[in-house]
C-alpha positions in Angstrom: -34.5 -1.1 -28.9 -32.3 -3.8 -30.3 -30.0 -1.4 -32.2 -29.6 0.8 -29.2 -28.8 -2.1 -27.0 -26.1 -3.3 -29.4 -24.6 0.2 -29.6 -24.4 0.5 -25.8 -22.8 -3.0 -25.6 -20.2 -2.0 -28.2 -19.4 1.3 -26.4 -19.1 -0.5 -23.0 -17.0 -3.2 -24.6 -14.7 -0.6 -26.3 -14.2 1.3 -23.0 -13.5 -2.0 -21.1 -11.0 -3.0 -23.8 -9.2 0.4 -23.5 -9.0 0.1 -19.8 -7.7 -3.5 -20.0 -5.0 -2.5 -22.5 -4.0 0.4 -20.3 -3.8 -1.8 -17.2 -1.6 -4.4 -19.1 0.7 -1.6 -20.3 0.9 -0.2 -16.8 1.5 -3.7 -15.3 4.4 -4.4 -17.8 6.0 -1.0 -17.0 5.6 -1.7 -13.2 7.3 -5.1 -13.5 10.2 -3.6 -15.5 10.6 -0.8 -12.9 10.6 -3.2 -10.0 13.0 -5.5 -11.7 15.3 -2.6 -12.5 15.2 -1.3 -8.9 15.9 -4.8 -7.5 18.8 -5.2 -9.9 20.3 -1.8 -8.9 19.8 -2.6 -5.2 21.9 -5.8 -5.7 24.8 -3.7 -7.0 25.0 -5.8 -10.1 24.4 -3.1 -12.6 27.7 -1.2 -12.4 
């Protein structure tokens, strides 16, 4: 029972870590995209 519980905890933790890293990457890309759109809308790019 103990080993099975540890394995399940590791798998759940691994999935949660992957989701967290994916969300962070998506968040960074979203911030860059919003900043770029804002900058372009100000007419300061060109």
